[in-house]
N, C-alpha and C positions, 0 to 999 in steps of 0.2 A: 353904668359907669361913671360916678362922682368925677369932675376934674379935681387935679391939686390945689387949684385956689378955692374951693369950694370948704377945704378944712385946712386945720392949721395942725404943724406937729406937736407933741410935746416937747419940752425942752430936755435936753440930756441930760441925767443927772451924775454928778461926779462919783457918786457910790451906786452903781448900776447894778451891780450883784445886790442889794441889800434892798433897790427898790424894786427888781422882781420878782423876790420874793414876796413881797406885799401887794404886788399889782393881781388884778381879776382881769381878763377879758371875755367876752363874749362872743359863741362860735354859733353859726346859725348854720347847718347843715341841713338842704333841702327842707326847710320848714321846722326842722327843730332846734330849738335854741338850747344851748347848753353853757353855764358859766365855770370857769376854770381859774383856778389860784395860781400863782405863781411857784408856790412852795411845791405844789403838786405835777406839774407840767416840768420842774427843772431836774426832778429826778432822771428824766429821760432826754438830755437838752439837744439830742440830734433829732429828734422826731420834730414834724412840722409845726403841732402845736406849741412845744416848746418855743421854735423860734420865731413865733408870734410875738413873743413877750419883747423881744430886742429888736422889730422890724418896724415899730413906728417912728424911732429916730433915722431912720434909714431914706426916709422918705416915700415919693411915690412909687416908684421903682421895686423897690425893695419890699412894701407891700402886698404891690399885685404881682408879685413873683411867687406868693406862697398862698395866695385866695383870688375867689373870684371876681368880688367884691367888698366894700367897705363903708360903713356908715360912721364918719366921726362923731357924730351928735350922740351915738348911743354908743361907740366903741365896740361896733359889732362887726363879727368879718363873715362874712358869705361865701359859703361852697356848692357849686353843684356837684354835689357827689351823695350816693348810697345812705341814707339816715339809717336804715337798718344795720347795715354793716359798722357803721361808725359808732351807733350803740355797743356792739361788742368790741370795738377797738377802744374805746375809751377805758374798759375796765381794767387795761394795763396801768394805769395811771392810781387806780385804787386797789386793785389786789395782785399786782405784777405778774398776772396771765390773762390770756383771752379764749374764752370759747365760742366757738361759730354757732348762732342758732341754727337750727331745723328750717330746711327751707332755702337758707344761701348759698349759692352756687358756691363752691370750694374758691374754683379758678379766678371767679370776679370779686372773692374775699380777698384772696392773696392779692391781686391789684390793688384793692382798696387798703390792704398794710401796706404796701411797697407806696403810695401817693402818701399815705402818711408818715412813712419813713420810719415804721414800727419794723422791728426785727422780728421775723417767722420764729424765733426760738421762743419767744412769748407765747405761742401759740400751742395749746396743750396736746399731749401725744394722742387722745382720742380723736381732736381735730385733724391732726396731720395725717391721722390715717386716712382720711376722707380725701383729704388733699391728693394725695399720694394714690388714691384709686381715682379719682380723678383725672390725673395726669396719666396713667395708665391708659384711660378710655380714651382720652384724647390722643395718645401717641398711637392705638390699636387703630382710632377711626383713621388718623394720618396714614397710617401704614396700607389702610385698605384702599383708601382714594388713591394712594400713589401708586399702587398697583393696576388698578383700573385707568390709571392715567398712562401708566409705562405698556398697557395692552394695549390701548388707543393709540400710543404715537409709536411712530418706527424712526428710529435714527437713520438719515441719508447716509453716515460715514459708516455704519457698519455693514460687513459683507454680506453677500448673497445666501453664503450660508448659514452666519449668524441670524438672518431674519429667516432663513426655512426653520431652525431649530427653534425660534420663539413662536412661527404659525403653531410646526406640531406639538409645541409645551400646552400653548392656549388650546388646541383642538383634543387633547387629551386630559389635561388636567381641570377645565374650565367648561364644564359641561352650558353656564350661561352664558358664553361667548358667542353661540352662533347656533343654528338650528341643526346643521350636523353634525355638532359637537354634542349636542342633547342626543341624537339620535345613536352616536357610538356609546353614550354614557349608557343608553338603553339596552343596549347589544350586550353589552360587558355584564352589567346588571343580571341579564337573560341567561347568558354563559354560565355566570356562577349558580345560577339559579337550577340551571341543566346539570351540570356536573354535579352538585349536590344531591340530584335526584339519582342521577345514574349510581353513583356511589351507594346511596341506601337500597336501589332496585337490586344492583348485581349482588345483593348479599342474601336475595330468597332464592331457595332449592329449586323450586319449581323453572326458575328462569337460567340457572345454571345448566353447562353443559358439561359432559364427562369428556377428558381427553383421552388416547392412547394408553396411558399409562394407568387408568381407572380414577383419577384424581377430579375433583370438581372445577372449573374455571368459570370465569364469568362468560358471557354469551358475548358471540365475536360482533353483535349489534352496539351493544352496549359499550364494547371496547373502542370499537369506532367511533363513537359519541364521546366518549372519553377521550380519544385522542384528538379528535378536532377543538374540541374545549381546550386542551393544555397548549395545543396550536396557536389559538386565539390569545389564551394566556401569555404566552413566550413574545407571542409579536408584540404585544401592547407593553410587557415588562421593557423587552429592548430597545423600542421607540422611546419610551418615556426616558429609559436611563440614557440615550443617546442625546435626545433633547434637552435634558436638563441643565441648569444654571450652574448648578453646584454639585457634580457626580458624589464627591465625599459625600455631603451632608444625603444625598439622596441615597444611596447604599445601607446608610446606618437608619433610616428613617424607620420608624417601625410598622406602618404599613407596606412599606416595601420590603421589610424581612419577609413579614407575613407572605406577600406574593412569591418570594422566593420558594419561602418553603410549601408553598402550595404546588409549587411548577420542580423542584426538584425531586420529590420522590418517584416520579412518572420516566424521567431521564435516567435514574440509579437504577430503577427496578428492570428498565429495557434494557440497559448495561450489565446487570447481573443477570439476566435470561439469556443474552447470546452470549457472553463472555465468562461468566463465572462459572458455568458448570465446568470449565476446563481447569479451574483452578481449585474448586472446594466439592465437595459430595452434592448430589441433586437435591438431597433433602434438606439441607444447610441452605440453598439459593433459595428454596420454595419458602422456609420460614423468614429469611432476610426480605423478601420481596413481599411476603404477606404481612411484615413491620411495617415496610416504608407504606405500602398501601390505607395503613391506618393513619397515617399523615395528612394523609389526604382531608381530612376534617379542618384542618387548617384553612383550606381555602371559602370557609362558610367565613372566615374574617374579614374576607376581601368585600362583603357587604359592608362594613362598615366607611370603605373608601366613597361610597354612594349614598349612604343613609345618614344626615344629618342629627338624625334622633341617636344613633348610634355613637356619635361622635360624642356628642353632648352628654350621652351618657358616661361615655371612658372619662369625659375631662371632670366631669361629676365626680366621680368616684375617687378620680385622684385628688380630688380635693378634699375626700372625706377620707384621705386615710387616718386621721386622728380618731372618727368615731367608730372608723372599721377597727383600727387597734385597740379600743376602749371595749366593742363587741367579743372580739376574739380571747381579750384576757379575762373580761366576765365569764366568759365559757369555758374557759381554760381552769380557771377555779373553782367554778361550780362541776366541769366534770371530776377535777381531781378529788374535792368531798365527797359530793356524792357517789362515786363509784367506790372510793375508801368505805364508807357509811355502809353500802349496800352489801360489799364482802365480809365487812365483821359482822352484819345482821343476821346473813345468808347462810353463815357457816355452822349453827346448829341444826339447819334442818340437813336429814341424810342425802336428799334428792337436787340438791345445790346446785343451779347452775353457773354461780358466782366462782368459778376457778381460781383466781387470782386479780389481783388489783389491775394489772393493765389489761387483762381480758376485761374487766368490768366496765374499761374505758369506754368500749363500744355501746355497752347499755346505756351508761350515762350520755352518750351523745345522743342516740337517736330517740333518748327519753328527754331530753332537755329543749332537741328540737322536735317536739312534738310527733316524730315519725312513727315510731314503736311497729316495729317488724315482730314483735313477736318472740323470736329466736331465742330470746333473754328476758326473763320474768322476775321476780321476786315471790317467793312462796311462804314465807314469814307474815306476820303482822306490822312487825316494826319493817321489814322490808318492804311492804305495799304502803306504809306512812311516809318510807322515806322517799320512795318514789313519786308519790304523789306531790309531796314538799318539792322535789327536783324538777318535775313538768312545770310546777306553778312557777318556781323562779327563772326557769329557760324561758316562759314566757315575757315573763319583765326583763329581761337582759335583752333579748333580743328586740323588744319593743321599744327600750330607751334610747338607742342610738338611731332608730330609723327615723324619726321626725327631723333631725340635723341634714341626715343624708340625704331626704327628700326636700329639704328646703336649700339646701347647696343645689341641688338639680334644677330646680326652678328657679334659684337666683341666676346659675350661668346660664341656663336657657332664654330668661327674658332678657338677659345682659345682652347676650348676641344677638338677638332681636333687635334690641335697641341700636346697637353697634352698627349692624348691618341697615336700618334705617337711617340713622344719623349720617354713615358713608353715601347713601344713596341722596340725602337729604343735600349735604354738601357739594355734591357734582352738579346735581339743579339748580343750585345756587350760582356756581362757576360758571355755569352753561347760561343762565341769566344776565350774570354781569356782563360776560364778554359779549350776548346779544345787545345788552344796553351801550357798552363801549363802542361796539360797531355801528351803533344807530347815527351818528353823522356823517358817516361813509356815504359811499355810492350803493345804491341798489345792488348793482353787478356784484361787488365785494360782499352782500350778505347772500345773494344767492350762491356765490362758491363756498361761503362758509358753511350755509347748511348743506351743501352736498358735497361737503367735504366729512360734514359731521356722520351723514349718511354713508356714503359710500367709500369714505377712505378715512385711513387711520392718523389722519395731520390733524383733526380738532382739537386734542388735547393739547397742543403746541400753541392754541391760542385762547385757552381757558384763559381766564385771570381771576386771582385767590378772592373768595368772596369776604365780605363784611358784614358777616349776620351774625345773630346772636351765637352761633356755632363755630364763630372761627378759629380755625386751626392754625398756631403760629407754627409750628414744625413745617407746613407745606410753603412758606414765604420767609424770606430773609428781612424782609420790609417790617417798620415798627408803625404800629398801629396802635392809637389812643381812643378809648370810649368813654361817653361820659354816662352819669348814671341812668340817663333814659334809656341807655345802649345797653344796660347790664343784661344778665339773663336773667328771665323772671321765674 
């Protein structure tokens, strides 16, 4: 940086506004030189480049409060900032809007806009979408890191019951937390499979027994296995409910509602079997019990709790409601059109199977979905031509939305993997910085820290926030400033 005596400031002009319009300045950002004229910069007087026009008359402090260095001979301002982002930001002076180039980190670009004092309203809507997505990703990473830190740390001010609740919740909800928790998750998965197999095997006539009244019922051994599985599910649900931090949210969660639907039919049918006979006819009780047994199929959805793939598929389908709606709309229009045409064309045949347009809906559905049971089929030439066109249109209608749905699934799956890796990377950096911060301490303190990290839950209280390229501001109240060399690659 040059000293103040090495250059002379230009004399202040009484007509400052007119002179600033005619002035030109040279800006060097990371080796990229750019010449600006006052009439362009003054369109946005609150930006940093516009302030450079009037900073020369303010002396040394005024100049170096805005830039990193200044060459009075060339009248050139130097900035140690990202030149690629700067090329995008200066578009606001010529086009009135900014487009972020591909490959630039949206968060770093936002920081560059804040440095150059350019309002975010000039960023185009398409680029704002990328910025909002990146913010959501960082918030998700911060949430995951915070959850891990909460699991590692224990508040000494909490009661013993609260600490016990946390341990039970982590034991049942987070299999990755410990080896016993993984064992419990595997056992729960096996109980779900066994219960589903028992439900299917119990319907085989050769394995059923006949009661005193001549009615077929499940084998007592299968019934005992079913009771054991329900006992496990009940105990698991009650423990999770007791240990949940927010019981209202827990009760309304979709997966927990599935758990209730998987458990409830057993107890309702048990109640009807023992008490319902006194209140209603035995045949009605048996019908009600049989209907409740059908609800046992809900327990197969419990597998989604232990399968990240099923969870990803569920979230991908939720994000594909628009594509699924288009698919249903295409099929609905085709079913209505081709069923009406089929009914009209088949009326001339004496042995027609198309009795009405609503009845023809079934034929149109199985034809457009290329199922073709053959229970209803056309017999006239025009009817067969209509059927051929209908299943060709059905193939096209089904194939069109499939690609966007698959893309949503792949995008969401890859995003979840990236977020998980980023959260682990952030924790590793926190641990590394914590170890570096303690390097000046005694050896005994380092040994205690390592011992606490492996044996106790107090390790997270000593972790420091990292200063990496993936620094998450949401995890700290401190402000950190990064130069171009520290920006995202």
